[in-house]
N, C-alpha and C positions, 0 to 999 in steps of 0.2 A: 510672817507666813503661817497659814493655817495647817499645821501638820498634826498627824497622830502623836500623842504625847509620850512616845518611847522611841528608842533607837536600837538598831541591830548592829552587833559588832562582828567584823569579819577579820580582825587582826589585832595587834597590840596597840593601845593608845594610852598615853601616860596616866590620864586621870582615871581610867576605867581598866587598869591593867589586870586585876583579879578576874573580872568578867571575861575579858579577852582570853586569858589563859584557859579559863574553864571551857570557853568555846573551842579553842584550838585543840584541847586534849579530849573533847567530848566523844570522839569516835572510839576511844579505848574503853568500850563496854563489852561485857561477855556476849558473844554471839551464840545463837542456837542453830545448829546445823541440821540438816535434812535427817528426819528420823528421830530427833530429840523431842522430849515431851512438849506438847503444845504447838509442835510444827508439823504441819501436813500439807502436801501438795496433792491437788486433786487431778489425777490423770484424765486425759480426754475422754476415755470411755465412761467416766463417772459424771460427766456433764449431764444435767437433767434432760430427760426427753418426756414427750407426753405421757402422762399416766404415772410417771415415776413417784410423784408425791402422794398418790392416793392408792388405797387397796384395790384389788381387782374387782371386787364386788361393787365399787363405786364408779365403774367406767362410764355407765350411762349418765350419772351425775357429772362426771368429768366432761363428757361430750357437750352437754348443755352449758357448762362453765366456759369451755373453750369457744363455743359459738357466741356467747354473749360477750366475752372479753375481747374476742377478735373484733368485733363490731365496734366496741368502745375504744380500744387502744391502737388499732391498725392506723387510723388517720394520724394520731399523735406521733407514732413511730415514723410514719412517712414524712411528717413535718420536720422532724429533726434530721432525718436522713437526707432530705432534699436541702436543708440548710448546709449540711456538711458539704454536699456535692457542689452547691454554689461557691462556697469558700474554697474548695479545691480548684474549682474552674477559675475563679477570680485571681487567685494567687499564682496559678500555674506552677505550684510547687510539686515536685515529683513525689516526695514523701507523703504529702497530704493526699495525693491521688491514690498512692499505694495503701495508705491507712483507710481511706474511704472504700476502696475496693475490698479490703480485708473484712471491713464490717458489713458491707452490702452483701457479700457472698457467704459470710461466716457467722452472721449474727442470727440468734434465735429469738423471736419476740415471746415475751412471757408476762405473766400477771402474778402478783402476790396472793397467796392463799395462806390459811392458818398453818399449814404444814410446810410451807416454803414457797417456791415458785413453781408455777405450772406453765410449761411451754404451750403457746397457743398457735404458734406458726413456726414449724421446723425451718432450719436453714437449708438452702440448696446445696450447701457444702456438707458432705457427709461426716467430715471431721471437725464440725464446728466446735469453737471453744469459747464463745461469748454469748451470754444471755442479756438481752436488752429488755428493761422493765420500765416502761412509761408509767409514772405514778400519778394518781389522781388524788383529789382531796380525801375521798372516802378511804383511801388506803392508810390514812393516819390511824385507823382502828387496829391495824396489824403492824405498820411500820412508822410509828409517830416520829421517831428521830430522823428518819430519811425524808419524810414528806415535809417536815418543818425544819430541816437543816438550815443553820443560819448563814453559812459561809459559801455555799455553792448551789448551783441549779443543776448539776449533774455530777455523779460520783462513780468511780470504778471500785468495785469490791472484789479484790482478787481472791479472797477466801471462798467466794461463790461464783467466780468468773462471771460476774454480771456488771452491767452499767445500769444504774437507775437514773432515770430522767424526770426532773421535777417539773411536770407539765403545768403545776399550779403557780409557777413563777414566770412572769412575762419577760420576754427578751426580744430584741430585734433579730432578724434572720441571720445576719452576718455573725453576731456574737453568739447566737445559738449554735451555728455551724462551727465556730472556733472552739467552743466549749466541747462540743460532741467530738471533734477531732482530737482534742487534748486527751479526753478520757479514752477515746478509741486507741490513741498511741500507747497509753498504759496497758490496754487490753492486748494489743498486738505484741508488745514486748513480753508480757507475762505468758500469753498463749503460745508463743513460739519458743520461749525459754523460761520456765518458771523459776522464781527466786524467792528468797526469804523476805517477804513483804513486810514483816513485822520488825526486821532489824532496821534500826534507825538510820545508820549510815547507808545501807542499800536503798531504803526508801527515799532518803534525801537525794541520792545520786540519780535515781529514776526520775524524780520530780525535776531535778536540774536538767536532764536531758529532754524531758517533754516541755519544759519552759523555754529551752533554747529553740526547740521546734515551733513553739507558739510564738515566740518573739519574731522569728523569721516570717511566719504566716501573716501576722499583723502588719509588719513593716511592708511586705509586698502588697498588701490590700491598701494600707494607709498612705504609702508613698512618702513624698517629701514632707507633707504636713505632719504626719506621724513622727518622721525623723526629728522634725522641729520640736515636737512635744517632749520626746526622749532627751534631746539635747538641752532643752531648758531645764528639765529636772536634774540633769548632770551638773549643769551650771549652778543650780540652786544648792545642790549638795556640796559643791566645792566652796561656795560662798558661806555656807553654814560652818563647814569645817574650819575655814580661815577665821571666821568670827570666834569660834570657841576654842581655837588653838589646837584642833585635832589634825591628824595626818589624813589627807585625802585618800579614800579607798580603805582605810582601816576602820572607819566607822561609817555605817550607812544610817542616816537619820529617817525618822518615821516618815511614812507616806503623806503627801498632801490629801486633804479630804476629797478634792476633785481636780480634774484638769479640763477646763472648758474647751480647750481646743479639740478634745476628743469628741465632744458633741458637734462641733463644726465639721469634723471629718465624717463621723459615722451617724449623725443625727442623734436626737435625745434618747437616752436609755428609757426603757419601758418599765423599769423597777428599780428599787434600791440595790438589790442584789447584783443586777447588771451594771448599775453605776459603780458599785464597789469593785466588781470584777475588772472593769475597764481601768479604773484608777490604779489598781494593784498591778495590772498588766505594764503601765507606763513605768511604775516604780521599780518593779523587778527587772525590766528591760534596761533601765538606767543603772541599776546596781550591777548587773551583769557586765555592762559596758565599762563602768568604772573599775570593776575588778580586772577586766582584760587590759584597761590602760595602766593599771598600777602594779600588778604582780607579773613575775616571770611566767613564761608559758607553762612550765611544769607545775605550777602552784594553782593556776586560775581555776580549773574545774573543781578541785577540792575546796577551794575558797567559796565558790558559788553554792556547793552543796552545804558547806557550813552556814552560809548566810541563810539558806532556806531552813535549816535546822533550828535556828534561832527563832525564826518566824513561826514555825509549827510548835515549838515549844511554848511560845507566847500564847498559842491557842489551847494548850494543855493537851496536845495530842501524844505525848510520850509518858510512859510510866517511869518515874525516876527510880523506883525500887528495882526494876528489871532492865532498864535501859532499852525498852522495846516500845512499839506502839501500843496504846491502850486497846 
């Protein structure tokens, strides 16, 4: 079976006991509380508004920037927003509808400039807490790491209260909507109750919550055939554990490179990024289900967060010297 050549540990397995113990104790890192050095929450009143990033004498220049950027980025913003609306409607999911409404009424459209982000369309909601930034290829001059990010086609940046949308990466409408709602769920969680987003444990718990939401959305849209895809991955994981003598549920093996049934359900992906996102979706959903089937109710949610922690650590997202996100 063609799988990624690594595995994730969510518990103790005899042959990999040391790694499993490290995983299970990894939450025990110093946390930085509100007010400590390097930790800062941005209150609502500090969210950027038109003109905040430029001196007053440059207001005329700002106006021309706003007009030009609005013309370029508004269609891109609408494309993502309408994709999210379609997913919320297709799924009939109440949380998806609430998340979409939060973004549709509370999101401010913005563009990157050298000094930061400039808002080009204020929100109808006076206490807006989310800045939406559709990125285009030329933005790489200012934000190269975001425009050319390898793992995602949208990202929520809590330190800026912003969602960046990589419009240079192609994706089908449904998956664009799913991704937008995923990042919007993060934005709504942080916007309504800010948290220490650089603390590893908190970060993984928030990701677990949003992946649980995403699993439900994809299952509602994909229906029976999607459930078959997840069930097949679960059986594959169990077979691999039996072959290697591991305990089912204590080890999650690396993701398959692709799941052809996903193309049958949703049509072919429009980019490698979308294909990777789809495959990861099946794998994470299967892993969460295996954890639910294996562990007592009181352990499950923590195990899921630990599973994600190992995945993100593999991507180099954590600073081992501080125990926090890079």
